[in-house]
N, C-alpha and C positions, 0 to 999 in steps of 0.2 A: 377800447371804446367801440360800441356797436353803432353802425351807421345805417342810414336809410339810403338804399341804393336802387336806382332804376337800371335794369339790364335788358336791352332789347335783343331780340333774336335768341331767346334763352331756352328754346326747346330742342335745339340740335347742336351738335358740334362743340366748338369752343365755348359757346354761350351756355350750353347745358353743363359742361364740366365746371365752368366758372360759377354758375348758379349753385351747384352742389357744394363747392368749396366755401362760398360766401355764407350759405345757410349753416353749414357745419361749424363755422366760426361764430355763429350767433347773430349775424347781421339781419336787418329788416329788409327783405328783398321784394322789390316791385318787379314781378316776373312778367315779361312781355313775350307774346307769341302770336303768330298769324292764324294757326289752325286751332279752333276752339277745343276739339277733342284732345289733341296732343297737349295743349296748354293745361287742360284739366288733369291729364295723366301725370304730367311733370309736377304740377302743384301738389298733387296727392303724394307723389314720391318724395318731394322735398319736405313736406309737412311730417312725413313718417320719420324723418331724421330727429324730430323733437328737439330742435336746436333754435334756430332763428325764427323770425316771423316771415310768413310768405303771403303775398296777395298777388293776384294775377290780373293782367290787362290784355285784352285781345284787340289787335289792330293789324290791318294790311298796310305795310309801310309803302307800298306802291301806289296807294291812294292817299294823297295829302290831306284830304278832308278827314280821313280816319286818324292820321297823325295829329291833326288839330284836336280831334275828339279825345285822343289818348292824353294829350297835354292837359286838356280841360279836366278830364277825370282825375288825373294825378293831383292837379291843383285843388280840386274840390275836396280831396281826401287828406291832403297834407299841406301844412304851412311851412314845412322845411324839407329840403332834399340835400343830402350830403354829396352824392356821387351820381353821375349819369355815365353809363358805359354804352356808347353807341356801337353795338356789335352787329346788329342785323345787316345783312348784305346779300347781294345776288351777283352771280357771275354769268351763268348760262341758263336760258329759259326758252320755252316754246312760245312765250308771249312777250317779246322784247319791247313792245310799244304799249304804253298805258292808255287809259281812256282820255287823258289830256294830251295825247299824241306826243309823248315824251319817251325817250329811251329809259327803260325801267332801271338800268344800272345807275343812271344819273339821279333818278328819283329816290331809289332806296338807299344808295350809297352816299349821296351828296346832299340832296335837297331835304329829305326827310329828317336826317339828324340835325341839319341846320335849323329847320323850323322847330323841331322838338326842343332843342337846346335853347333857342331864343325864347320860346314860350315859357319854359320852366326856369329861366334865369332868375326871376323874382323870388324863387324859393331858395336860392343858393346864396352863400356868402363867400368871403375871400378864403375861407378854409376848405371850400369844396373842390371837387375835381370833375372835369368832363374828360373822359377817356374815349378817343375816337379810334376805331379799329381801321388802321391804314393798311398798307400793303407794300411789299417790295416792287410790285407791279405798278409803275407810274409812267404815264405818258402825257405829253403836253396837251392841255385841254383846248378843244375846239369849242368856243363859246356858242357858235351857231348850232353845233351838235347838241350841246347841253340844252339849248333853247328849243330843240326839236325841229329846227329849220333844215337840217340835213341828217341823213342816216349815218350811223357808224356801222360799217359792214362786218367787222370782226368782233367777236365776243371779247377777246383779250384786250383789244383797243378800247372798247367801251368801258370795260372794267378798270383798266389802267388809268384812263382819263378821269373816271369818277372817283377813284381812290386818290389821285393826285389833287383833284378839286377839294376833297375832304381835308387833305393835309394842308392845302393852301388856306382854306377858310379857318382851320384850326389856328394857324399862326396869326392870321389877320384878326380874328376875334380875340385871341390872347393879348395881342398888342393894344387893341382898343380898350380892353378892360384894365390892363396894367395891374396894379395891386388892389383894385377895388372889387374884383370878382373872383370866381373860382379859377383854378389852373386849367387850362385847355391843352391837352396833350395828345398828339397823334402817335399811335403805336403800331408798328408792324409786328404782329405776334409771332411771326416765323413763317417761312415759306413752306408750302406743300405739307401742311398739317393734315391729319386724317379726318377732315370734315367731308360732309356730303358734297359740298361745293367742289372740293378738290377731286373727289372721286368721279363726279359727273363731268367736270371740266377738263381734267387732265388724265383720267383713267389710271391713277396710281393710288395705292392704299394710303400713303402719307405717313408722316411721323406722329408721335404721341401728342394727342390734343392737350395734355397737361402742360406741354411746353408753352402753348399760347395762354392757357388759363392762368398759369403761374405768373406770367408777366403782366397780365391784365389785373390780377390781384395786387401786384406790387405797384402798378401805376395808379390804381384806385386808392390804395391804403397806406403805402409805405412812405416814410419820411424822405427817401431818396428822390421822390418825384414831387415833393412839396413846392420846390422852386423851379420846376421844369416847364412852366407855362410857355407855350409857343414853340417848344422843342419837339423833335421827332426821335422816338426811340426805335432802334432797329434791332429786333431780337435775333436776327440772323447773325449779327456780330456781337450781340449781348451788351450793347451800350448805345448811348445817344449818338446819332450819326447825322449825315447830310442827306436830306431828301433830294428829289429832282430839283435842278437849279431854279425852275420856275417858282417853287415854293419858298425860295429865298429872295425873290424879286418883289419888292414892295409894290411897284406899279401893277404888275400882273396879278398879285393877290388882291389889291384894291379893285381892279377891274372885274375879277372873278366874283368877289362878294357883291359888288354893285349889280352884276348880271343875275346873281342868285336872288337878290332882293327885288329886282325888277320883275323877274319871272314869278316869284311868289305873289307879288302885288297884282300881276296880270291874272293870276288864278284866284284872286279874291282873298289872299292870305298875306296881307302886308305885315312886316315885322318891324 
């Protein structure tokens, strides 16, 4: 069965390899990228496969107004969406603070996928999937730092906090939906894969990107993940595992989601 799939951050790294695999299998891919020229190049490349359907959407995920626009454009063109793969992410950047005075890691890795998922939820049903690209890098979340009230000095700390926050809201959203909505699954695709992010951040070539793309495909499409809502899949060990203890703490997860929603409301984007 061919599905309609939105894949963010699809012009580089794991996202690009996953996009190629999805189109080759004949799925209808909603291709997202930040750079218009690169997005067009990738769209042309995927269409040349003469397999699935490809349409592209440009948005800068560090600008939440563009995330809002992306969700609106998808909703205007589609009445149904089967899968969202929130893959877009950032680790190290020369511009760590956004125009809204927030750390860009929290915006791109935590807030943007939350906003996008909430906005597109009306297009999804209980058979759908939301796959959130988590990480083995997980660090206790400082809610003041997420709100932009204090800086995070280390790139790794900001990244680890933002990825744990993503894992925490995944679990909280899954529990809130229960059996009424799509499965929400956090997936660590594998540590130190050969993405641009890994090369720039850690200075290593990294492992085969197909390791990550293959597990994202399984999480999005396979029956083994159909009942995995709220769980965390750790591809470093090849099975469902335990995330940071904070992601298993109901009170902390509730507090985090409340903080996210208050932050979005303050930015004029209530969910």
